[in-house]
PDB file of N, CA, C and O in Angstrom:
ATOM      1  N   MET A   1     -10.592 -54.104 137.432  1.00  0.00           N
ATOM      2  CA  MET A   1     -11.352 -55.091 136.982  1.00  0.00           C
ATOM      3  C   MET A   1     -12.450 -53.817 137.128  1.00  0.00           C
ATOM      4  O   MET A   1     -12.719 -53.107 138.096  1.00  0.00           O
ATOM      5  N   GLY A   2     -13.075 -53.841 135.453  1.00  0.00           N
ATOM      6  CA  GLY A   2     -14.153 -53.092 135.197  1.00  0.00           C
ATOM      7  C   GLY A   2     -15.767 -54.201 135.721  1.00  0.00           C
ATOM      8  O   GLY A   2     -15.876 -55.358 136.126  1.00  0.00           O
ATOM      9  N   LEU A   3     -16.716 -53.148 135.448  1.00  0.00           N
ATOM     10  CA  LEU A   3     -17.935 -53.795 135.855  1.00  0.00           C
ATOM     11  C   LEU A   3     -19.042 -53.433 134.474  1.00  0.00           C
ATOM     12  O   LEU A   3     -19.598 -52.474 133.938  1.00  0.00           O
ATOM     13  N   LEU A   4     -18.932 -54.616 134.377  1.00  0.00           N
ATOM     14  CA  LEU A   4     -20.317 -54.272 132.724  1.00  0.00           C
ATOM     15  C   LEU A   4     -21.545 -53.505 133.456  1.00  0.00           C
ATOM     16  O   LEU A   4     -21.985 -53.523 134.605  1.00  0.00           O
ATOM     17  N   ARG A   5     -21.904 -52.804 132.234  1.00  0.00           N
ATOM     18  CA  ARG A   5     -23.386 -52.130 132.753  1.00  0.00           C
ATOM     19  C   ARG A   5     -24.227 -52.676 131.276  1.00  0.00           C
ATOM     20  O   ARG A   5     -24.067 -52.804 130.063  1.00  0.00           O
ATOM     21  N   ARG A   6     -25.310 -52.900 132.477  1.00  0.00           N
ATOM     22  CA  ARG A   6     -26.672 -53.231 131.670  1.00  0.00           C
ATOM     23  C   ARG A   6     -27.114 -52.451 130.938  1.00  0.00           C
ATOM     24  O   ARG A   6     -27.104 -51.261 131.253  1.00  0.00           O
ATOM     25  N   PRO A   7     -27.722 -52.941 129.544  1.00  0.00           N
ATOM     26  CA  PRO A   7     -28.248 -51.547 129.213  1.00  0.00           C
ATOM     27  C   PRO A   7     -29.925 -51.611 130.168  1.00  0.00           C
ATOM     28  O   PRO A   7     -30.406 -52.378 131.003  1.00  0.00           O
ATOM     29  N   LYS A   8     -30.351 -50.440 129.520  1.00  0.00           N
ATOM     30  CA  LYS A   8     -31.807 -50.116 130.451  1.00  0.00           C
ATOM     31  C   LYS A   8     -32.690 -50.837 129.680  1.00  0.00           C
ATOM     32  O   LYS A   8     -32.532 -50.741 128.463  1.00  0.00           O
ATOM     33  N   LEU A   9     -33.610 -51.560 130.103  1.00  0.00           N
ATOM     34  CA  LEU A   9     -34.710 -51.940 129.601  1.00  0.00           C
ATOM     35  C   LEU A   9     -35.961 -51.010 129.309  1.00  0.00           C
ATOM     36  O   LEU A   9     -36.525 -50.403 130.220  1.00  0.00           O
ATOM     37  N   ARG A  10     -36.395 -50.928 127.871  1.00  0.00           N
ATOM     38  CA  ARG A  10     -37.135 -50.153 127.478  1.00  0.00           C
ATOM     39  C   ARG A  10     -39.003 -50.744 128.039  1.00  0.00           C
ATOM     40  O   ARG A  10     -39.257 -51.949 128.075  1.00  0.00           O
ATOM     41  N   PRO A  11     -39.666 -50.089 128.270  1.00  0.00           N
ATOM     42  CA  PRO A  11     -40.970 -50.950 128.388  1.00  0.00           C
ATOM     43  C   PRO A  11     -41.436 -50.717 127.092  1.00  0.00           C
ATOM     44  O   PRO A  11     -41.448 -49.580 126.621  1.00  0.00           O
ATOM     45  N   ILE A  12     -41.927 -51.970 126.309  1.00  0.00           N
ATOM     46  CA  ILE A  12     -42.614 -52.279 124.956  1.00  0.00           C
ATOM     47  C   ILE A  12     -44.464 -52.727 125.379  1.00  0.00           C
ATOM     48  O   ILE A  12     -44.890 -53.165 126.448  1.00  0.00           O
ATOM     49  N   PRO A  13     -45.110 -52.467 124.314  1.00  0.00           N
ATOM     50  CA  PRO A  13     -46.507 -52.344 124.746  1.00  0.00           C
ATOM     51  C   PRO A  13     -47.013 -53.850 124.462  1.00  0.00           C
ATOM     52  O   PRO A  13     -46.371 -54.642 123.772  1.00  0.00           O
ATOM     53  N   GLU A  14     -48.111 -54.114 125.013  1.00  0.00           N
ATOM     54  CA  GLU A  14     -48.660 -55.583 125.509  1.00  0.00           C
ATOM     55  C   GLU A  14     -48.939 -56.022 124.471  1.00  0.00           C
ATOM     56  O   GLU A  14     -49.381 -57.157 124.649  1.00  0.00           O
ATOM     57  N   ALA A  15     -48.931 -55.677 123.129  1.00  0.00           N
ATOM     58  CA  ALA A  15     -49.202 -56.315 121.862  1.00  0.00           C
ATOM     59  C   ALA A  15     -48.282 -57.020 121.319  1.00  0.00           C
ATOM     60  O   ALA A  15     -48.597 -57.971 120.604  1.00  0.00           O
ATOM     61  N   VAL A  16     -46.633 -56.613 121.608  1.00  0.00           N
ATOM     62  CA  VAL A  16     -45.748 -56.758 121.095  1.00  0.00           C
ATOM     63  C   VAL A  16     -45.048 -57.922 121.984  1.00  0.00           C
ATOM     64  O   VAL A  16     -44.417 -58.814 121.419  1.00  0.00           O
ATOM     65  N   ALA A  17     -45.209 -57.872 123.681  1.00  0.00           N
ATOM     66  CA  ALA A  17     -45.118 -58.503 124.277  1.00  0.00           C
ATOM     67  C   ALA A  17     -45.666 -60.328 124.082  1.00  0.00           C
ATOM     68  O   ALA A  17     -45.171 -61.451 124.174  1.00  0.00           O
ATOM     69  N   TYR A  18     -46.702 -59.821 123.834  1.00  0.00           N
ATOM     70  CA  TYR A  18     -48.223 -60.926 123.564  1.00  0.00           C
ATOM     71  C   TYR A  18     -47.090 -61.733 122.453  1.00  0.00           C
ATOM     72  O   TYR A  18     -46.548 -62.837 122.502  1.00  0.00           O
ATOM     73  N   ALA A  19     -47.037 -60.685 121.527  1.00  0.00           N
ATOM     74  CA  ALA A  19     -45.968 -61.497 120.142  1.00  0.00           C
ATOM     75  C   ALA A  19     -45.101 -62.371 120.043  1.00  0.00           C
ATOM     76  O   ALA A  19     -45.107 -63.344 119.289  1.00  0.00           O
ATOM     77  N   ARG A  20     -43.909 -61.897 121.199  1.00  0.00           N
ATOM     78  CA  ARG A  20     -43.019 -62.575 121.682  1.00  0.00           C
ATOM     79  C   ARG A  20     -42.785 -63.126 122.143  1.00  0.00           C
ATOM     80  O   ARG A  20     -41.621 -63.506 122.018  1.00  0.00           O
ATOM     81  N   CYS A  21     -43.785 -63.840 123.320  1.00  0.00           N
ATOM     82  CA  CYS A  21     -43.899 -64.816 124.174  1.00  0.00           C
ATOM     83  C   CYS A  21     -45.075 -66.021 123.404  1.00  0.00           C
ATOM     84  O   CYS A  21     -45.008 -67.238 123.579  1.00  0.00           O
ATOM     85  N   HIS A  22     -46.139 -65.290 122.524  1.00  0.00           N
ATOM     86  CA  HIS A  22     -46.905 -66.385 121.911  1.00  0.00           C
ATOM     87  C   HIS A  22     -46.908 -66.717 120.223  1.00  0.00           C
ATOM     88  O   HIS A  22     -47.559 -67.487 119.517  1.00  0.00           O
ATOM     89  N   GLY A  23     -45.800 -65.691 119.960  1.00  0.00           N
ATOM     90  CA  GLY A  23     -46.007 -66.211 118.551  1.00  0.00           C
ATOM     91  C   GLY A  23     -47.356 -64.402 117.824  1.00  0.00           C
ATOM     92  O   GLY A  23     -47.971 -63.572 118.494  1.00  0.00           O
ATOM     93  N   GLU A  24     -47.248 -64.556 116.476  1.00  0.00           N
ATOM     94  CA  GLU A  24     -48.213 -63.593 115.952  1.00  0.00           C
ATOM     95  C   GLU A  24     -49.218 -64.517 115.856  1.00  0.00           C
ATOM     96  O   GLU A  24     -48.855 -65.669 115.620  1.00  0.00           O
ATOM     97  N   ARG A  25     -50.709 -64.250 116.011  1.00  0.00           N
ATOM     98  CA  ARG A  25     -52.056 -64.354 116.154  1.00  0.00           C
ATOM     99  C   ARG A  25     -52.298 -64.700 114.184  1.00  0.00           C
ATOM    100  O   ARG A  25     -51.990 -64.052 113.183  1.00  0.00           O
ATOM    101  N   SER A  26     -53.011 -66.078 114.411  1.00  0.00           N
ATOM    102  CA  SER A  26     -53.651 -66.275 112.467  1.00  0.00           C
ATOM    103  C   SER A  26     -54.552 -66.615 113.217  1.00  0.00           C
ATOM    104  O   SER A  26     -54.717 -67.004 114.374  1.00  0.00           O
ATOM    105  N   ASN A  27     -55.357 -66.289 111.925  1.00  0.00           N
ATOM    106  CA  ASN A  27     -56.844 -67.259 111.534  1.00  0.00           C
ATOM    107  C   ASN A  27     -56.664 -68.636 111.175  1.00  0.00           C
ATOM    108  O   ASN A  27     -57.714 -69.279 111.161  1.00  0.00           O
ATOM    109  N   ASP A  28     -55.667 -69.234 110.895  1.00  0.00           N
ATOM    110  CA  ASP A  28     -55.778 -70.682 110.294  1.00  0.00           C
ATOM    111  C   ASP A  28     -55.726 -71.537 111.057  1.00  0.00           C
ATOM    112  O   ASP A  28     -55.597 -72.659 110.567  1.00  0.00           O
ATOM    113  N   ILE A  29     -55.795 -71.434 112.501  1.00  0.00           N
ATOM    114  CA  ILE A  29     -55.276 -72.337 113.694  1.00  0.00           C
ATOM    115  C   ILE A  29     -56.305 -72.981 114.091  1.00  0.00           C
ATOM    116  O   ILE A  29     -56.244 -74.127 114.537  1.00  0.00           O
ATOM    117  N   VAL A  30     -57.664 -72.116 113.935  1.00  0.00           N
ATOM    118  CA  VAL A  30     -58.917 -72.836 114.362  1.00  0.00           C
ATOM    119  C   VAL A  30     -59.930 -73.397 113.560  1.00  0.00           C
ATOM    120  O   VAL A  30     -60.798 -72.729 113.000  1.00  0.00           O
ATOM    121  N   ARG A  31     -59.818 -74.673 113.501  1.00  0.00           N
ATOM    122  CA  ARG A  31     -60.808 -75.342 112.309  1.00  0.00           C
ATOM    123  C   ARG A  31     -61.870 -75.994 112.999  1.00  0.00           C
ATOM    124  O   ARG A  31     -61.725 -76.625 114.046  1.00  0.00           O
ATOM    125  N   VAL A  32     -63.276 -75.774 112.195  1.00  0.00           N
ATOM    126  CA  VAL A  32     -64.477 -76.070 112.673  1.00  0.00           C
ATOM    127  C   VAL A  32     -64.457 -77.655 112.291  1.00  0.00           C
ATOM    128  O   VAL A  32     -63.678 -77.876 111.364  1.00  0.00           O
ATOM    129  N   THR A  33     -64.986 -78.562 112.679  1.00  0.00           N
ATOM    130  CA  THR A  33     -64.881 -79.869 112.524  1.00  0.00           C
ATOM    131  C   THR A  33     -65.818 -80.665 112.899  1.00  0.00           C
ATOM    132  O   THR A  33     -65.926 -80.688 114.125  1.00  0.00           O
ATOM    133  N   LYS A  34     -67.080 -81.825 111.938  1.00  0.00           N
ATOM    134  CA  LYS A  34     -68.130 -81.916 111.993  1.00  0.00           C
ATOM    135  C   LYS A  34     -68.057 -83.412 112.597  1.00  0.00           C
ATOM    136  O   LYS A  34     -67.723 -84.349 111.873  1.00  0.00           O
ATOM    137  N   LEU A  35     -68.392 -83.597 113.992  1.00  0.00           N
ATOM    138  CA  LEU A  35     -67.807 -84.947 114.672  1.00  0.00           C
ATOM    139  C   LEU A  35     -69.396 -85.716 113.947  1.00  0.00           C
ATOM    140  O   LEU A  35     -70.511 -85.253 113.709  1.00  0.00           O
ATOM    141  N   GLU A  36     -68.655 -87.328 113.752  1.00  0.00           N
ATOM    142  CA  GLU A  36     -69.905 -88.477 113.812  1.00  0.00           C
ATOM    143  C   GLU A  36     -70.742 -88.312 114.862  1.00  0.00           C
ATOM    144  O   GLU A  36     -70.246 -88.036 115.954  1.00  0.00           O
ATOM    145  N   PRO A  37     -71.600 -88.396 114.779  1.00  0.00           N
ATOM    146  CA  PRO A  37     -72.847 -88.779 116.065  1.00  0.00           C
ATOM    147  C   PRO A  37     -72.541 -89.845 116.898  1.00  0.00           C
ATOM    148  O   PRO A  37     -72.091 -90.784 116.242  1.00  0.00           O
ATOM    149  N   ARG A  38     -72.610 -90.062 118.069  1.00  0.00           N
ATOM    150  CA  ARG A  38     -72.624 -91.211 119.003  1.00  0.00           C
ATOM    151  C   ARG A  38     -73.018 -92.344 118.614  1.00  0.00           C
ATOM    152  O   ARG A  38     -73.459 -92.233 117.470  1.00  0.00           O
ATOM    153  N   ARG A  39     -73.071 -93.225 118.935  1.00  0.00           N
ATOM    154  CA  ARG A  39     -73.090 -94.725 118.640  1.00  0.00           C
ATOM    155  C   ARG A  39     -74.183 -94.898 120.053  1.00  0.00           C
ATOM    156  O   ARG A  39     -73.881 -94.945 121.245  1.00  0.00           O
ATOM    157  N   PRO A  40     -75.258 -94.955 119.532  1.00  0.00           N
ATOM    158  CA  PRO A  40     -76.709 -95.489 120.777  1.00  0.00           C
ATOM    159  C   PRO A  40     -75.638 -96.583 121.672  1.00  0.00           C
ATOM    160  O   PRO A  40     -74.791 -97.426 121.377  1.00  0.00           O
ATOM    161  N   ARG A  41     -76.228 -96.017 122.913  1.00  0.00           N
ATOM    162  CA  ARG A  41     -75.407 -97.278 123.908  1.00  0.00           C
ATOM    163  C   ARG A  41     -76.692 -98.588 124.121  1.00  0.00           C
ATOM    164  O   ARG A  41     -77.917 -98.513 124.026  1.00  0.00           O
ATOM    165  N   ASP A  42     -75.887 -99.619 124.405  1.00  0.00           N
ATOM    166  CA  ASP A  42     -76.667-100.486 124.892  1.00  0.00           C
ATOM    167  C   ASP A  42     -78.035-100.653 125.055  1.00  0.00           C
ATOM    168  O   ASP A  42     -78.514 -99.984 125.971  1.00  0.00           O
ATOM    169  N   ASP A  43     -78.817-101.372 124.413  1.00  0.00           N
ATOM    170  CA  ASP A  43     -80.262-101.100 125.040  1.00  0.00           C
ATOM    171  C   ASP A  43     -80.908-102.361 125.202  1.00  0.00           C
ATOM    172  O   ASP A  43     -81.092-102.912 124.117  1.00  0.00           O
ATOM    173  N   PRO A  44     -81.240-102.885 126.007  1.00  0.00           N
ATOM    174  CA  PRO A  44     -81.174-102.715 127.380  1.00  0.00           C
ATOM    175  C   PRO A  44     -79.622-102.721 127.941  1.00  0.00           C
ATOM    176  O   PRO A  44     -78.797-103.335 127.265  1.00  0.00           O
ATOM    177  N   PRO A  45     -79.123-101.958 129.341  1.00  0.00           N
ATOM    178  CA  PRO A  45     -77.583-102.149 129.722  1.00  0.00           C
ATOM    179  C   PRO A  45     -77.730-103.363 130.379  1.00  0.00           C
ATOM    180  O   PRO A  45     -78.595-103.722 131.177  1.00  0.00           O
ATOM    181  N   VAL A  46     -76.924-103.847 130.005  1.00  0.00           N
ATOM    182  CA  VAL A  46     -76.547-105.006 130.784  1.00  0.00           C
ATOM    183  C   VAL A  46     -75.438-105.234 131.711  1.00  0.00           C
ATOM    184  O   VAL A  46     -74.266-104.911 131.902  1.00  0.00           O
ATOM    185  N   SER A  47     -76.390-105.952 132.199  1.00  0.00           N
ATOM    186  CA  SER A  47     -76.061-106.298 134.160  1.00  0.00           C
ATOM    187  C   SER A  47     -74.918-106.676 134.311  1.00  0.00           C
ATOM    188  O   SER A  47     -74.193-106.741 133.319  1.00  0.00           O
ATOM    189  N   GLY A  48     -74.278-107.141 135.975  1.00  0.00           N
ATOM    190  CA  GLY A  48     -73.214-107.550 136.268  1.00  0.00           C
ATOM    191  C   GLY A  48     -73.225-108.941 136.173  1.00  0.00           C
ATOM    192  O   GLY A  48     -72.408-109.717 135.678  1.00  0.00           O
ATOM    193  N   GLU A  49     -74.377-109.136 136.778  1.00  0.00           N
ATOM    194  CA  GLU A  49     -74.789-110.494 136.973  1.00  0.00           C
ATOM    195  C   GLU A  49     -74.856-111.309 135.080  1.00  0.00           C
ATOM    196  O   GLU A  49     -74.216-112.264 134.637  1.00  0.00           O
ATOM    197  N   SER A  50     -75.562-110.705 134.616  1.00  0.00           N
ATOM    198  CA  SER A  50     -75.667-111.327 133.095  1.00  0.00           C
ATOM    199  C   SER A  50     -74.425-111.467 132.488  1.00  0.00           C
ATOM    200  O   SER A  50     -74.212-112.398 131.711  1.00  0.00           O
ATOM    201  N   LEU A  51     -73.365-110.418 132.837  1.00  0.00           N
ATOM    202  CA  LEU A  51     -71.920-110.616 132.154  1.00  0.00           C
ATOM    203  C   LEU A  51     -70.994-111.494 133.313  1.00  0.00           C
ATOM    204  O   LEU A  51     -70.052-112.180 132.914  1.00  0.00           O
ATOM    205  N   ARG A  52     -71.232-111.443 134.331  1.00  0.00           N
ATOM    206  CA  ARG A  52     -70.840-112.719 135.168  1.00  0.00           C
ATOM    207  C   ARG A  52     -71.082-114.522 134.354  1.00  0.00           C
ATOM    208  O   ARG A  52     -70.258-115.418 134.173  1.00  0.00           O
ATOM    209  N   ARG A  53     -72.405-114.455 134.070  1.00  0.00           N
ATOM    210  CA  ARG A  53     -72.986-115.594 133.975  1.00  0.00           C
ATOM    211  C   ARG A  53     -72.036-116.023 132.664  1.00  0.00           C
ATOM    212  O   ARG A  53     -71.371-117.057 132.734  1.00  0.00           O
ATOM    213  N   ALA A  54     -71.998-115.087 131.330  1.00  0.00           N
ATOM    214  CA  ALA A  54     -71.417-115.349 129.906  1.00  0.00           C
ATOM    215  C   ALA A  54     -70.220-115.421 130.072  1.00  0.00           C
ATOM    216  O   ALA A  54     -69.755-116.286 129.329  1.00  0.00           O
ATOM    217  N   PHE A  55     -69.257-114.803 130.857  1.00  0.00           N
ATOM    218  CA  PHE A  55     -68.110-115.033 131.028  1.00  0.00           C
ATOM    219  C   PHE A  55     -67.760-116.482 131.929  1.00  0.00           C
ATOM    220  O   PHE A  55     -66.713-117.070 131.658  1.00  0.00           O
ATOM    221  N   GLU A  56     -68.691-117.042 133.027  1.00  0.00           N
ATOM    222  CA  GLU A  56     -68.796-118.624 133.378  1.00  0.00           C
ATOM    223  C   GLU A  56     -68.337-119.204 132.268  1.00  0.00           C
ATOM    224  O   GLU A  56     -67.214-119.680 132.103  1.00  0.00           O
ATOM    225  N   SER A  57     -69.431-119.146 131.329  1.00  0.00           N
ATOM    226  CA  SER A  57     -70.074-119.604 130.220  1.00  0.00           C
ATOM    227  C   SER A  57     -69.167-120.077 129.445  1.00  0.00           C
ATOM    228  O   SER A  57     -68.912-121.247 129.161  1.00  0.00           O
ATOM    229  N   ARG A  58     -68.566-118.862 129.029  1.00  0.00           N
ATOM    230  CA  ARG A  58     -67.060-118.893 128.094  1.00  0.00           C
ATOM    231  C   ARG A  58     -66.001-119.723 128.752  1.00  0.00           C
ATOM    232  O   ARG A  58     -65.524-120.590 128.021  1.00  0.00           O
ATOM    233  N   LEU A  59     -65.537-119.652 129.946  1.00  0.00           N
ATOM    234  CA  LEU A  59     -64.899-120.404 130.226  1.00  0.00           C
ATOM    235  C   LEU A  59     -65.227-121.907 130.534  1.00  0.00           C
ATOM    236  O   LEU A  59     -64.294-122.707 130.604  1.00  0.00           O
ATOM    237  N   ALA A  60     -66.591-122.337 130.728  1.00  0.00           N
ATOM    238  CA  ALA A  60     -66.610-123.734 130.827  1.00  0.00           C
ATOM    239  C   ALA A  60     -66.331-124.149 129.469  1.00  0.00           C
ATOM    240  O   ALA A  60     -65.577-125.119 129.393  1.00  0.00           O
ATOM    241  N   GLY A  61     -66.781-123.622 128.284  1.00  0.00           N
ATOM    242  CA  GLY A  61     -66.817-124.185 127.089  1.00  0.00           C
ATOM    243  C   GLY A  61     -65.499-124.157 126.567  1.00  0.00           C
ATOM    244  O   GLY A  61     -65.305-124.897 125.603  1.00  0.00           O
ATOM    245  N   ARG A  62     -64.328-123.319 127.072  1.00  0.00           N
ATOM    246  CA  ARG A  62     -62.975-123.446 126.752  1.00  0.00           C
ATOM    247  C   ARG A  62     -62.544-124.746 127.358  1.00  0.00           C
ATOM    248  O   ARG A  62     -61.805-125.476 126.698  1.00  0.00           O
ATOM    249  N   ASP A  63     -63.041-125.194 128.862  1.00  0.00           N
ATOM    250  CA  ASP A  63     -62.533-126.301 129.367  1.00  0.00           C
ATOM    251  C   ASP A  63     -62.796-127.747 128.275  1.00  0.00           C
ATOM    252  O   ASP A  63     -62.037-128.644 127.908  1.00  0.00           O
ATOM    253  N   LYS A  64     -64.174-127.459 128.011  1.00  0.00           N
ATOM    254  CA  LYS A  64     -64.772-128.883 127.247  1.00  0.00           C
ATOM    255  C   LYS A  64     -63.841-128.810 125.758  1.00  0.00           C
ATOM    256  O   LYS A  64     -63.526-129.962 125.461  1.00  0.00           O
ATOM    257  N   ALA A  65     -63.381-127.937 124.877  1.00  0.00           N
ATOM    258  CA  ALA A  65     -62.757-127.774 124.213  1.00  0.00           C
ATOM    259  C   ALA A  65     -61.286-128.153 123.902  1.00  0.00           C
ATOM    260  O   ALA A  65     -60.839-128.410 122.784  1.00  0.00           O
ATOM    261  N   HIS A  66     -60.379-128.144 125.467  1.00  0.00           N
ATOM    262  CA  HIS A  66     -59.294-128.570 125.032  1.00  0.00           C
ATOM    263  C   HIS A  66     -58.933-130.304 125.633  1.00  0.00           C
ATOM    264  O   HIS A  66     -57.895-130.872 125.292  1.00  0.00           O
TER     265      HIS A  66
END
């Protein structure tokens, strides 16, 4: 039974190793895009209590409709 010998690995430069792992670099990958401005926040902010009251009134209105 013969033993198979592996060929000796030779060192490669870092740039070649990077290209093998990550592919070639390209300047086409990064694109700068302009984002729309953020919409303004609610002014004044809604409190939890006013939200609860609005929800209760909607529930009460739903019961009257049926």
